[in-house]
N, C-alpha and C positions, 0 to 999 in steps of 0.2 A: 544366624546367631540367635534365632528364636528360642526362647525357653518354653518348653511345652508343659501345659497343664490342662486339666479338664475344667473348663470354666463354668462354674455354677452361676445361677442368677446372682446379681450383685447384692450381697447381704448388707443390711444396715447393722451398725454396731450398737447393740442394745444391752442393757443390763439384765441379768437373770431376775425373775420375779420373786425368787425365794431367798433373796439376800436378807440376813438378819439386820434389823434396824438399830440394834443396841451395841454392835461392835463397830470399831472405827480404826481405820488405818490412816484416815485423813485427820491427823492428830495435831493438837497444839503441842509445841515443843516443851511446854511446862507441865504436861500431863504424864501419864504412866510410861511414855516412851523412854524417859530418862531413868526410870527406876526398875522397870520390868524387863526391858530388852536392850541391854547395853550394846550387844553385838549388832543388832539392827540399827540402832542409833548411830554407831560408828560407821557402818556401811553407808547409810544415807548421808552422813556428813561427808564421806569421801565422794559420793555422787555429786553433791553440791560443789565441792572443791573442784572436781573434774570439769563441771560446767564452766566454772570461773576461769580455770586454766585455759580451756579451749577458746573461750572468748578473748582472753588476754593475748593469745597467740594468733588471733584473727582467723581461726578455723571455724568458729561460730560467730555470727553477728546477732541480729535480732531474731534470726531463724536458725533452724537446726536443733538437734536434741540428742541426749545420751541417756541410756537406760541401764538398769541393774536388775538382774534376776534376784528375787527375794531370797536372802540367805537362810530364812526360816521355812520357806515353802517354795520349792522350785517350780510350782505350777503357776506362780504369779510373778509380776515384775513391777518395778517402780520407774516412773517417768514424771518429769515435772509437768505441772499444769500449763495451760496456754500462756506462757510468760517468756520473755527474752532471757537467755541463759545467764547473763550477767546479773540479773535482778532476782534470781532464785536465792533464798536466804534461810528458809526454815522448813520444818516438816509440813507446815500448812501449804507449801508450794509443791508438794510431791503427791502423786496419786498412784494407787496400786491397781493394776489391771490383770485380768485373766490372760494367760498365754494362749489358751485355747481359741479365743475369739476376739481378743483385744477390748473386751468390755470392762468397764470399771467395777471393781469389787463392791464398791458402795452404791452402785447404780446411780439413781438420780441425785443422791446426796453428794456425789463427787463433783468437783468443779470442772469447768469446761477444759477439755484436753486438746492435745495436738491432733490434727486431722490424720496425720500419717503414723499414728501409733501402731497401725497394723504391720508396719515394717518390723518393729521390735518384736511384736508377738510372733510373727511368722519365722523370723530368724532364730529366736530362742526356742521355738517349738521344734524346728527341723534339726537344730544343732545343739544337743544337750550339753556339750562341753563348753559352749559359749555362755558366759555369765554377764557380759556387758556388750552393748550394741551402740554404735554411733551413726547418726545420719547427718551429713554436713553438705553445704553448698560452697565449699572452699574454692575461691576463684583461681588459685594456683593449680587446682586439680581439674577444674571444669574443662579447659581445652582438651585434655586427654580423653574426655568422654565423647568428644566429637570426631576424633581421628580413629577410625576403625578399619580393619582389613576386610576386604571382600570375602576372603576365605580364612576364617579364624582358626582353621586347623593347621595353617602353615606357620610354624614357629618363627621362621625368619621374618615373615611379614609382620608378625606381632612385635618382634624386636625392632624392626625398622620404624614402626609407626605408633606403637602403644607404650603405655607406661610400664616400666620394669625397673628392677633394681640396678642402679648405677653407683650407688653409695653403700659402703659397708654398714651404715646405720639404718639402711632400709632393706636389708636382706629378706625380710618377711614378705616383700612384694614378689619375690621370686623372679622367674624369667618372663613374666607377663601377667597382666591383670585383666580379668574378663570384663567386658562391657555389656551391661544388660539394657536392652532397648524396650521400653514399655509399649512401643508401637506394635510389636509382635504380639504382646499379651492382649492389647486392644483388638487386634485383628482376629485372633483366635476366639476371643469372647464373642465378637460380632458374628463370626462364621458359625459358631455353635448355636447361637440364639436366633440367627436369621435376621437380626437387625442391630443397629448401634445401641450399645448399653452404656449410658452415662457419658459424662463429658471427657474429652481427651485433653485434660489440663496438666498431664504429666505427673500428677500426684498419686501416690499409692494409698488409695482411699479405703481399701477393704482387704480382708484376709486372703482372698483369691489372688489379687495382684501381689500381695506380700509374699505368698507362697511361691509365686513365679520368681520373684527377686531372690528369695532365700535359696531356691534351687540352684541359682547361678553360682553360688559359692562352691558348689561341688563339681563344676565343669572342669574337665581336663585333670592334669596331675602336675601342676606347676610347683616347683620347689619353693620352700621357705615360708609356707603358710601355716605351719604348725602340725598338720597331719592328724590322722585319727589317733585317739587315745593319748594325746599330748598331756603331760602332767600339769596340774595347776601350779602356778608360781606362788611361793609363800610371800606374804606381805610382811611388813615390819613387825606385826604382832604375832607372826608365825602361822597364821591361817590365811588361805587364799581369800582375797577380797571378793565378796559377792558369790562365793561358792558355798555349797551346802554340805555340812558334815552329817554323818549318820545320827549324831547326838541331837542336832537341831531338828532333824526330821522326826525323830521319835518323840520330841517334846516341842510341838508347834508353838510359835509365838502367841501370846495372848491377843495379839492384834490380827492374827490370821483368821479368815472366815471359812476356810476349807481345810480338809485333812491333806497333809502333804503326801504325795505318792513316794514309793521307794525309789532311791537313786538307781540309775543304770550302773551295772558293774564296771563299765569302762566309759569315761566321758568321751564324747565324739566331737571332733573338730574337723571342718572341711579342708580340702587342699588349698583353698584361698582364704585369706583373712580380710580381703577387700574386694568389693564389686563396684565398678564404676557404673553410673546411671546416665545414659545419654541426655545431654541438655539439662541435667538436674543437679548432679553432684555425685555423692558416693555413699555407700553404707559399709561399715566395717564391724568386725566382731573380735572378741578376745576373751581369754579366761578370767581376766581381772580388769577393773577400771584403770588401774595404773598402767598396765601394758597397752590398753586401748588408747590412752592419751599419748603414751610414748610413740606408738605407731603413727598416730595422726600427725604429730609434730614433725616426725622425721620423714613421713611420706610427703609432706608439703615441701620439706627441704630437698628431697630426692627429685620431685617434680620440677623445681626451679633449676636444679643442677642439670637435669636431663634436657630441659628446654634450651638452656644456654649452650650445652655441649652440642645439641643438634644444630643450632644456629652457627656455632663455631666450625663444626665439621663441614657444613654446607658452604660457608664463606671461604674457608681456608683451602678446601680441597676441590672446589667446583663440583661438588656432588660425588666425589670419589672416596672421600673419607667416611668412615663409619664409627659409631660410638662403641667403645669397649664396655659392654654390659658385664655384670657379674655372671659367672658361669653358674650352672645349676648347683654344683657342690658349694661354690663360694656363697651363693645366696642362702642355701640351706644352713651352712655353718654360721654365717653372719646373722641369720635370723635369731640366734640365741642371745645376741647382744641385749635385746630388749628384756628378755627373761632374766638375764644375769646382772644388769646394771641400771635398771629403772629407778632404784632408790635414790641414787645420786641426783638424777634429773628431777625426780618428783620433789625432793627436798627443796630444790631451788625454785621450781615452779609454784609450789605451795607457799613458799615465803613471799614470792612476788605478789600473789593475790592477797595474802594476808595483810601486807602493809599498804595495799592500795585501798583508799576509802570507798571506791566504787563497789567493792565486793564485800558482802557480809555472809557469815556462816554461823547462824545462831546455834545449830546443833553441835558445832565444835567449840566455838569460842566462849559460849556461855557456860560450858562445863569445865573450862580450863581457866586458870588464872593467867590472863594474858600478860606476857612479859611487859614490865613497866616501860621499857624503852619503846616497844612496839606501840603500846597504848598512847604514849605521849606523841610519838611520831605521827600516828594516824590522826589524832585529835588536832595536832598543830597543822598538818597539811590540809585537813578539812576546813578548819577555821580560817586559815590564811588564804585559801583559794589556790594554793600551789598544787594541791592534789587534783584539781580539775583538769590540768593538762596531762595528767597521767604519770607523773614520776618525780623523783628528786635525786640529786647526785650526792653520793657519800664522799668521804675523804679520799677514797681510793679512786675516785673519778668515774665510778660506775653508776649508771642511771638505774635506780631501783623503782619497781612498780611501773605502772603506765602501760595501758594496752597498746599504745602506738609507739612505744619506745622513744618518746620525746621527753625532753626535760624542759623546765621553765626557761624562757628565753635568756634570763640573766644568770642561769646556773649552768655552767658548761663543764665538760670533762677536762680535768686538769693534767692528764698525761701529756708531758712534753710541752705544755703551754703555760705553766705557772698559774697564777691567780689574777692576771691582769684584767680579765673580762668579768670577774666575779664581783658581786656586791661586797663592799668592804666588810660588813658584818659577817657575811657568809664565809669570806676568806679567813677571817680571824677564827671563827668558830671551827672551821675545818682543820686549821692547824692545831687547835687545841684538841680536836677529836683524834687526830693522829697520835698526839702525845698520850692521851688517855688509852687509846687502843694498844700502844706499845707497852704501857706499864700494867695493863689489865691481865688477870690470869688467862691462860689459854682458853679455858672453857667459856669465858665471857667476851672474848674479842669479837665474836660474830654478832653480839647484841648491844654494842656500844651505841648509845643514842646519837644520831647526827644532831649535835646541839644547835647547829645553825637554825634548825626549824623553830626552836624556842626563841632564839635570838631575834628572828624576824618578827616575832610577836611582841618583842620587848619584855620577855619573861613575865 
């Protein structure tokens, strides 16, 4: 399963010496970013929200990262500085890097970045159709990086032991996901140099290792990964998130420090959208941030379902039962679900992080007049301490917000259980909230303030 590459000496990631010192992409959100490049600001706001959503769904914790190709210059990309994903909140937390060598555009002026930024640079360089890249250490996926076939050319062996699409929501996984083993890259590098080069700490520390990983996306021809020349998916604003239009290329952003090259005539996507990394996690790519997040959440779901199905098949059939995987055509057709339905899911996930006091997005919420109900809700939860456990329960019995999907101990789902376990003030407020929601115009029913949050504070 070795991924072959010609291993040069391990390069250090350094900034070019001719970087102008007067331009800046490491901007304060109150500077020209808000007035001179609204498109870039909106794209970076989505990048921040994506980081928060992935943390909220436990795909990222203190580690892992997601990047975006610069919508104004496809030769650079944005990645958060060395910060936990949940804590990213503004343009000051984002750094622009060159795709060619993963060096920061601002050189020594840029803040300290992630060690593995070479992953993002290499994937974006090799696959021009990809505009967003995710690297995660999801514990639901990790076991699948450790179970590999001796002969990865045998499709049945991969189906028996590897991660593949079993759910219609994860058709993009196709009939098998490649596993990249960094040990092979280490061995090839050592053989070429005649001695051990660098530590074997499993981290993708340079562009050569990144190139080896990026190459693995092109292995085989497994269905459901997008394929070459896949069209970009429109966002709610009508333009692909993180993609580059001919207009933006001909008029580079005032924040760009280099001339944007011409776009390829046809965007290129590999046969796989995910590569597992032995003992480390995985890296995935997509044409947009929204689709990338959609894939990450439903890949996690697919991994849980497949693991349970494997155990069930083993226990119930004494080894004779097998999992009914999606066929190649089923996976290919089902892979379109993310492209066609991500908006519904994104609206929910965006709302979840917006009302959770842990997450802040200055690029988005400072430019919009936050809904009064949302503002009061966030403030009430923050001041009362109820937000610290990660959620609150609305009148419909659903827990909103919260990275761990827990509610406050005294606030429980009311479906089928009445209000017997609720704080009396909460119970009364929730009944009033139901009445207000029923009489409110349809356009406002989703924004009715859970009034119990204010009642708990004594108004």
